[in-house]
C-alpha positions as CSV (number, residue, x, y, z in Angstrom):
1,M,-56.4,-14.3,-15.2
2,K,-53.8,-13.6,-12.6
3,Y,-51.2,-16.0,-14.0
4,S,-52.4,-16.3,-17.6
5,I,-49.8,-13.8,-19.0
6,M,-46.9,-15.5,-17.2
7,V,-48.0,-19.0,-18.2
8,S,-48.4,-18.0,-21.9
9,A,-44.9,-16.3,-21.8
10,V,-43.3,-19.5,-20.4
11,L,-45.0,-21.7,-23.0
12,M,-44.0,-19.3,-25.8
13,A,-40.3,-19.4,-24.7
14,L,-40.3,-23.2,-24.5
15,T,-42.0,-23.5,-27.9
16,L,-39.5,-21.1,-29.6
17,S,-36.5,-22.7,-28.0
18,A,-37.6,-26.2,-29.2
19,C,-37.5,-24.9,-32.8
20,D,-33.9,-23.7,-32.7
21,R,-32.0,-26.5,-34.4
22,P,-28.3,-26.1,-35.3
23,T,-27.4,-26.3,-39.0
24,V,-25.5,-29.3,-40.1
25,V,-22.2,-28.6,-41.8
26,A,-21.1,-31.0,-44.5
27,P,-17.5,-32.1,-44.3
28,A,-15.1,-30.5,-46.8
29,A,-14.0,-32.6,-49.8
30,V,-10.5,-34.1,-49.6
31,V,-8.1,-32.5,-52.1
32,T,-5.0,-34.4,-53.1
33,V,-1.9,-32.1,-53.3
34,P,0.9,-33.3,-55.6
35,V,4.3,-33.5,-54.0
36,P,6.8,-30.9,-55.4
37,G,10.2,-31.9,-56.8
38,P,13.5,-31.0,-55.1
39,A,14.2,-27.4,-54.2
40,G,16.4,-25.2,-56.4
41,P,19.5,-23.3,-55.3
42,A,19.1,-20.3,-52.9
43,G,18.9,-16.9,-54.5
44,A,21.3,-14.0,-54.0
45,T,21.1,-12.0,-50.8
46,G,19.0,-8.8,-51.1
47,S,20.5,-5.3,-50.5
48,T,20.0,-3.6,-47.1
49,G,17.0,-1.3,-46.9
50,A,17.2,2.5,-46.3
51,T,17.2,3.8,-42.7
52,G,13.9,5.2,-41.6
53,Y,13.3,8.7,-40.4
54,T,13.5,9.7,-36.8
55,G,10.1,10.5,-35.3
56,A,9.2,13.8,-33.6
57,T,9.9,14.2,-29.9
58,G,6.9,13.8,-27.8
59,S,5.5,16.6,-25.6
60,T,6.1,16.8,-21.9
61,G,3.6,15.1,-19.7
62,D,1.4,16.9,-17.1
63,T,2.7,17.5,-13.6
64,G,1.6,14.9,-11.1
65,A,-0.7,15.6,-8.2
66,T,0.6,16.6,-4.8
67,G,0.8,13.6,-2.4
68,S,-1.2,13.4,0.7
69,T,0.1,14.6,4.1
70,G,2.0,11.9,6.1
71,Y,0.9,10.5,9.4
72,T,2.0,12.1,12.7
73,G,5.0,10.3,14.2
74,A,4.8,8.4,17.5
75,T,5.5,10.3,20.8
76,G,9.1,9.9,22.0
77,S,10.0,8.1,25.2
78,T,10.5,10.0,28.5
79,G,14.1,11.2,29.1
80,D,16.3,10.0,31.9
81,T,16.3,11.7,35.3
82,G,18.9,14.4,35.7
83,A,21.9,14.1,37.9
84,T,21.7,15.2,41.6
85,G,23.2,18.6,42.2
86,T,26.2,19.2,44.4
87,T,25.7,20.0,48.1
88,G,25.6,23.7,49.0
89,D,28.2,25.4,51.2
90,T,27.8,25.3,55.0
91,G,26.2,28.5,56.4
92,A,28.0,30.9,58.7
93,T,28.1,30.1,62.5
94,G,25.8,32.2,64.6
95,A,26.9,34.3,67.5
96,R,26.9,32.7,70.9
97,G,23.7,33.3,72.9
98,K,23.3,34.9,76.3
99,T,23.5,32.6,79.3
100,G,20.4,32.1,81.3
101,G,21.9,33.3,84.5
102,D,20.7,31.2,87.5
103,T,17.8,29.5,85.6
104,V,17.9,25.7,85.9
105,V,16.2,23.6,83.3
106,I,14.9,20.1,84.4
107,V,14.3,17.6,81.7
108,P,12.0,14.8,82.8
109,A,13.1,11.2,82.1
110,P,11.2,9.5,79.3
111,Q,8.6,7.0,80.4
112,R,8.9,3.4,79.4
């Protein structure tokens, strides 16, 4: 019972498709056409036809949609290092200091 509907549907489809036969078409009878005689002289040229009317002007189309926003551009490269500034002026010379009097300073010799 589980497959009985499916089996009967397949058998019915096969049975109906086997009955479908194409109709046979009989070939048409050959008709003999008599050959006409020589052609006559050409007729006179016809007159030119009248000019047609100009059509109405079409209406203006709708405005197009706004375009999408463009992409952000690439970051620029780092600039060159600036030039070195000029050297400043020399400062004023200080006043001469007081002498130490009779103080003696002994500087030891460096050790090797």
